[in-house]
N, C-alpha and C positions, 0 to 999 in steps of 0.2 A: 349119479344126481348129487350133489353137494349138500350136506344139513347142515344148518350155519344156526348155531345161538347168538343174539347178542341182548346184551345187559349190562348196568351199572347202575350209578347210584341217581337218585331222584333230582333230574333235572341236569343230567349229564348230556342229555343229548342223543338218547338211545334213540328214540321213535325218529329223528331227522335224519341218521343214519339208516334205519330201516328202509324209511321212506326212498331216500337215494337208489337203494339196492335195488327195491322196486321195481323203480323208476328203470332200471338198466335189466331189467327184466328175472329178477327174481319172486318167486311165491312166497308170499306173506303169510305167517301165523303169529295171531296176538295172541297169547299167553293167558296174559292178567284178565283180555275180553273173554276168551274162551274160560276161564275158570267161572266169572261171574255169569256164563250163561250156564254152564252146568249147575253150578251150586243153586241155581233158580229151575232148572227141569229135569234132572236128574233125579229119580222121586228118593231112589236108596242113599244116592248122597244127602239130599236136602233131612232124609230123617236123621242121620246118621250127624247133621251139621247140627238138629234142635238139640238131639241128647246132649252134644258137647255147650253150644251155645244158650239151649234153651226158647223159648218159643218165639221171644221179641227179635228173636235173628233174622225173620220175617214181615212183613207187615199183610195187613188184611188183602190186599191183592196177590199175595203170593210172593211179590217181587222183596230183594234185599233188602236187611235193615241198613243200610250200609254207613251211615255214623253211628247206629249202634253195636254194630260189630269192628269197625273201625275201632268205636272207643275201648274196646273189650281186645283185641288182638296188639293196640299198638300199647297198650301199657303189661301185658300179662307177653313174657317171650314163652315158654311151657303153652301158653296156650296155643300162641301161632305157630309153634312147631304140629300141635294135635292136630290143627287145620291143615296146615300144608301135608302133613301125613294124609288126609284124607282124600285132599283136594289132588295133589300133585300127581299121583297116578293115573287119574281117570284122565288129567287133561295131555299126558304125556298117549295114552290111548288114543284122543281125537287126534295129536301129533302124530300120530306112525300113518294112521289113519289118510291127513290132511300131506302127508308128505309120499305116499302111495300113489294119490291120485295123481300128485304133480307129476310125479315122475313118469306116468304113464302119459300126463297130457304133453311130457316132452322138458317140462322145465329143467332151466339147466342150478336151479338151486332152491333150496325155500328157505326161508328165513324165519327162524322163532324168537320173537321177541319177548321177554319175560325180566318184570323189576326184582323178582324172588329166585335167587342162583337155586336149579333143581339138587335133589337130594343126589352124591356120588356113585349110585346105582343106575341112578337117570340118565346121567354126563354120557353114557356111551350110546346113546340115539343120536347124538350130536357128532358132526366130524370134527369141525372148529367151534372156540367157542372167541367172541369179539368181546372186548369189555371198551364203552369206551368213559373216556376219562376226565372231568375236569374242575376245576379248583372248587373246592366247598362253598367260599364265597358268592361264587359265579354262579354256582347251582340253588345256592338259596335266595338269589337276585332274580333269576330266570322264572325260579315257582313261583315269588312272591308277585310276580307280575301276571304269568299266567293264570293261576289260580286265586288271584285275589284272594290269598289268605295270609297268616300274619306268619312271622319267623317261628314262633314256638311253637306252630302245627308245622311247619317244615319241619325242623329239627325233628317233633318227636315220629313223623315217618321215616325221617332217613335213619333214625337209632332205629326203627326198627327193620332196617334194608341189611343185608350185607356190612363190613366194614369194606374202606378203601383196600387194604392189602388184600379183603378174603375174596373180592373182587377181580384184583390182577392175579392171584395166585391160581387161577381157574382160565387164566385170556391164553389162548393161542396167538392172538392179534391184539394189542392195543392199541386204540385211538385217541389218541389228546386231543380231544376238542377245546385248546387252548388261544383259537383266533376265529378268525374270520369264517363267514357260510362256506365262502370260493375255497378258504382252506382245505375245511371238513370236506369240500366234493370232494376236494383233490385227491385228498387220502382214502375216499370209499373209492373211486377211481382205480387209485391201485390195488386194494384189495379185489373189486371187481378183476381185475387185470389176471390177477393170482388166480380167481376163481375159475375164469375161462382156462387159464393156462391150465390147470389140475395141478396148482403149485403151491398151495394153501399150505401152512404147517399145519402141525396137529399135536395134542397131548402126547403123544405116541414117538415123537421125532426123539 
């Protein structure tokens, strides 16, 4: 079974690529959603996050105070890295378990979608990395419409992610999402055909 990573800047279309692959038979692991779940449910991780972020990181019902946390990590790269150091390894543990279950169930591939690049020491958990690329202006327009938010807020979120150059540096496959939805689906079909044929490139090539 092939373990595929999908990433890209905010609004690039990585979730659409993920959905296309899921329809073709891939199992999906949403790393960002799993991270939020762990930050809420894992008692040990929650305690460590409170040590870093303070009690206000959680609401009275125990759920994440997402606006508060976002405000902190989007304004401090050092703090964002400290949080990533705590959360990334736990997410990858869940991914490894999900991959084992998917393989036992006979899945051809599992797709790990994430907005944040995994640290180098965890990249070995993936066989290939797909990066979805879209022009920045188009990405801003998509997110502005999708999330009903401001350009300033979008730019702040984009600044907290890897740069286009950093994303492309880890890409085994670069999908340029610069056309219609049908064109994007055709590109995904090409990738899926490579998966089925076992001819995907890798960072070891």
